[in-house]
C-alpha positions as CSV (number, residue, x, y, z in Angstrom):
1,M,0.1,-0.1,0.0
2,S,1.7,3.6,-1.0
3,A,2.2,6.1,1.6
4,P,-1.0,8.1,0.7
5,R,-3.2,5.4,0.8
6,L,-1.8,4.5,4.4
7,A,-2.7,8.2,5.5
8,S,-5.9,7.9,4.2
9,W,-6.4,4.8,6.0
10,A,-5.6,6.3,9.3
11,Y,-7.4,9.6,8.5
12,A,-10.6,6.9,8.2
13,E,-10.0,5.0,11.4
14,E,-9.8,8.6,13.8
15,F,-12.8,9.8,11.5
16,V,-14.9,9.4,14.7
17,A,-13.7,10.2,17.9
18,E,-14.3,7.6,20.7
19,S,-15.9,8.5,23.7
20,P,-14.0,9.5,27.2
21,F,-15.6,6.7,28.6
22,G,-14.7,4.2,25.3
23,E,-10.9,5.6,25.8
24,Q,-10.9,4.6,29.6
25,A,-12.5,0.9,28.4
26,R,-9.8,0.8,25.7
27,H,-7.0,1.8,28.6
28,A,-8.3,-1.0,30.9
29,G,-8.5,-3.6,28.6
30,T,-5.2,-3.1,27.1
31,E,-4.0,-3.3,31.0
32,F,-5.2,-6.8,31.0
33,G,-4.8,-8.0,27.7
34,A,-8.0,-7.9,26.5
35,V,-7.3,-5.9,23.3
36,P,-10.5,-3.9,22.4
37,I,-11.8,-3.2,18.7
38,G,-10.2,-0.1,16.6
39,T,-11.7,3.2,16.7
40,G,-12.8,2.5,12.9
41,G,-14.1,-0.9,13.9
42,G,-16.2,0.4,16.7
43,A,-17.6,3.2,14.7
44,A,-18.6,0.8,12.1
45,L,-20.5,-1.7,14.9
46,R,-22.4,2.0,16.0
47,M,-23.6,2.6,12.5
48,L,-24.4,-1.2,12.2
49,A,-26.6,-1.2,15.4
50,A,-28.2,2.0,14.3
51,A,-28.8,1.2,10.6
52,S,-30.7,-2.1,11.8
53,A,-32.1,-0.4,14.9
54,A,-31.0,-3.4,16.8
55,K,-32.9,-3.9,20.0
56,S,-31.3,-7.4,20.5
57,V,-27.4,-8.0,20.4
58,V,-25.3,-10.7,21.2
59,E,-21.6,-10.0,22.0
60,I,-19.4,-12.9,22.1
61,G,-16.2,-11.5,24.0
62,T,-16.9,-8.5,26.5
63,G,-13.1,-7.2,27.2
64,A,-13.1,-4.2,29.0
65,G,-16.5,-3.0,27.3
66,T,-15.0,-1.1,24.6
67,S,-17.1,-2.4,21.6
68,G,-20.2,-2.9,23.9
69,L,-20.2,1.2,24.3
70,W,-20.1,1.3,20.5
71,L,-22.7,-0.8,19.8
72,L,-24.9,0.5,22.9
73,A,-24.5,4.1,21.2
74,G,-26.3,2.8,18.1
75,M,-28.9,0.7,19.5
76,P,-32.1,2.2,20.5
77,L,-32.3,3.4,24.3
78,D,-34.7,0.3,24.8
79,G,-32.6,-2.2,23.1
80,V,-30.5,-4.6,25.1
81,L,-27.0,-5.9,25.0
82,T,-26.3,-9.5,26.1
83,T,-22.6,-9.8,26.4
84,I,-20.9,-13.1,27.2
85,D,-17.0,-13.5,28.4
86,S,-15.4,-16.5,30.4
87,A,-13.1,-14.2,32.4
88,P,-14.7,-12.7,35.5
89,E,-12.5,-9.5,35.5
90,H,-13.7,-8.4,32.1
91,S,-17.2,-8.6,33.3
92,R,-16.2,-6.6,35.9
93,S,-14.7,-3.9,33.9
94,A,-17.2,-3.9,31.4
95,K,-20.1,-3.4,33.8
96,A,-17.8,-0.3,35.6
97,A,-17.7,1.2,31.8
98,Y,-21.0,1.2,31.1
99,A,-22.2,2.4,34.5
100,A,-19.5,5.3,34.0
101,A,-21.1,6.2,30.6
102,G,-24.4,6.0,32.3
103,V,-25.8,3.4,30.6
104,A,-28.9,2.4,32.1
105,H,-28.7,-1.3,34.1
106,Q,-31.6,-3.3,32.3
107,R,-30.0,-2.1,29.0
108,T,-26.9,-4.7,29.7
109,R,-27.1,-8.3,30.3
110,V,-23.4,-9.6,31.4
111,I,-23.0,-13.3,31.6
112,T,-19.8,-14.7,32.7
113,G,-19.2,-18.1,31.2
114,A,-17.8,-20.0,28.2
115,A,-19.6,-19.0,25.3
116,L,-20.3,-22.4,23.6
117,D,-22.0,-23.4,27.0
118,V,-24.0,-20.2,26.9
119,L,-24.9,-19.8,23.5
120,P,-26.8,-23.0,22.9
121,R,-29.2,-22.1,25.7
122,M,-30.4,-18.7,23.5
123,T,-33.6,-18.6,21.8
124,D,-33.2,-19.3,17.7
125,G,-33.7,-16.2,15.5
126,A,-34.4,-13.8,18.5
127,Y,-31.6,-11.2,17.7
128,D,-30.8,-8.2,15.5
129,L,-26.7,-8.4,15.5
130,V,-24.3,-10.8,16.6
131,F,-20.7,-9.5,17.2
132,V,-17.9,-11.8,17.5
133,D,-14.5,-11.0,19.6
134,A,-13.2,-13.7,21.1
135,D,-10.8,-16.7,21.1
136,K,-10.1,-16.9,17.4
137,A,-10.0,-21.2,17.5
138,S,-13.9,-21.0,18.1
139,Y,-14.8,-18.6,15.5
140,P,-16.2,-21.4,13.7
141,A,-18.5,-22.3,16.1
142,Y,-19.2,-19.1,17.6
143,V,-20.6,-18.4,14.0
144,E,-22.9,-21.3,13.8
145,H,-24.5,-20.3,16.6
146,G,-24.6,-16.7,15.6
147,I,-26.3,-17.4,12.5
148,R,-29.0,-19.4,14.7
149,L,-29.5,-16.8,16.8
150,L,-30.2,-14.1,14.0
151,R,-33.7,-12.9,12.3
152,R,-34.0,-12.4,9.2
153,G,-32.2,-9.5,7.9
154,G,-30.0,-9.5,11.1
155,I,-26.3,-8.5,11.2
156,L,-23.2,-10.9,12.0
157,A,-20.1,-9.2,12.8
158,L,-16.5,-10.5,13.1
159,D,-13.2,-8.7,14.2
160,N,-10.0,-9.4,13.7
161,V,-10.5,-11.3,10.1
162,L,-7.6,-9.9,8.5
163,W,-5.4,-10.9,11.6
164,H,-2.6,-8.6,11.6
165,D,-2.0,-8.4,7.7
166,K,-1.7,-12.3,7.7
167,V,-4.7,-13.5,6.2
168,A,-4.1,-11.6,2.9
169,D,-0.3,-13.2,3.0
170,P,-0.4,-16.5,1.6
171,A,3.2,-17.5,3.1
172,A,1.2,-16.9,6.5
173,R,0.3,-20.5,7.4
174,D,-0.2,-20.5,11.3
175,A,-3.2,-22.3,12.9
176,T,-5.2,-19.1,13.7
177,T,-4.5,-17.3,10.2
178,G,-5.5,-20.3,8.8
179,T,-9.1,-20.6,11.0
180,L,-9.5,-17.0,10.0
181,R,-8.6,-17.3,6.3
182,D,-10.8,-20.6,5.7
183,L,-13.6,-18.9,7.5
184,G,-13.8,-15.8,5.8
185,K,-13.8,-17.7,2.3
186,S,-16.5,-20.0,3.7
187,L,-18.9,-17.0,5.2
188,R,-18.2,-15.6,1.7
189,D,-19.5,-18.5,-0.1
190,D,-22.5,-19.1,2.2
191,E,-25.8,-18.8,0.6
192,R,-27.4,-18.1,4.0
193,L,-25.6,-14.6,4.3
194,I,-25.0,-11.5,2.2
195,T,-21.2,-10.9,3.3
196,N,-18.6,-8.1,2.8
197,L,-15.2,-7.6,4.2
198,L,-14.7,-4.0,5.6
199,P,-10.9,-3.3,5.8
200,V,-11.2,-1.2,9.1
201,G,-9.2,-2.0,12.2
202,D,-8.0,-5.5,12.0
203,G,-10.9,-6.4,9.9
204,L,-14.3,-6.4,10.2
205,L,-16.7,-9.4,8.4
206,V,-19.9,-8.4,8.1
207,A,-22.7,-10.0,6.8
208,V,-26.6,-10.0,6.4
209,K,-28.7,-13.2,7.0
210,R,-30.9,-14.0,3.9
């Protein structure tokens, strides 16, 4: 990529400013190793939630609440974010971030537990948007649950699908890169979905359920 294009990408990534509460959550997540979605990706999530008027959202991978704050900012005021993470410290940090941002308690449902234990108990076709940003090896399983949970016209979004520029590099053959590369191609060709890969942050794959 040429220098001017890199400059344009950086400009686009910072085009929408993150809220002070989002910045605090980002700092907290970075401190305990839960790398948050980039600002460009977060702004895209907010837009997707707003465009779909998403009232029921599932987030797999809570982190410190950065992506949750972006999603909540785009959702209607009566919308509910259900967020799942296996680490208690993530759940506590996210709850603190939501409270600091003035998010009403009834708008979030923070579940501490393994997503693959929680997701099977959730209702088919009951959600408007599913966002995945958790352990990469489990992405294929998360995606299948996500598609099941979405209503027709619902949105599936996955972060890190370019995986630090490795997915586009044919020489990169590590397990995580291979999983994400194969999954992206699979979703692109999945007749249940209309899919696109947005080059924001570390790659945000977005799909609409037919």
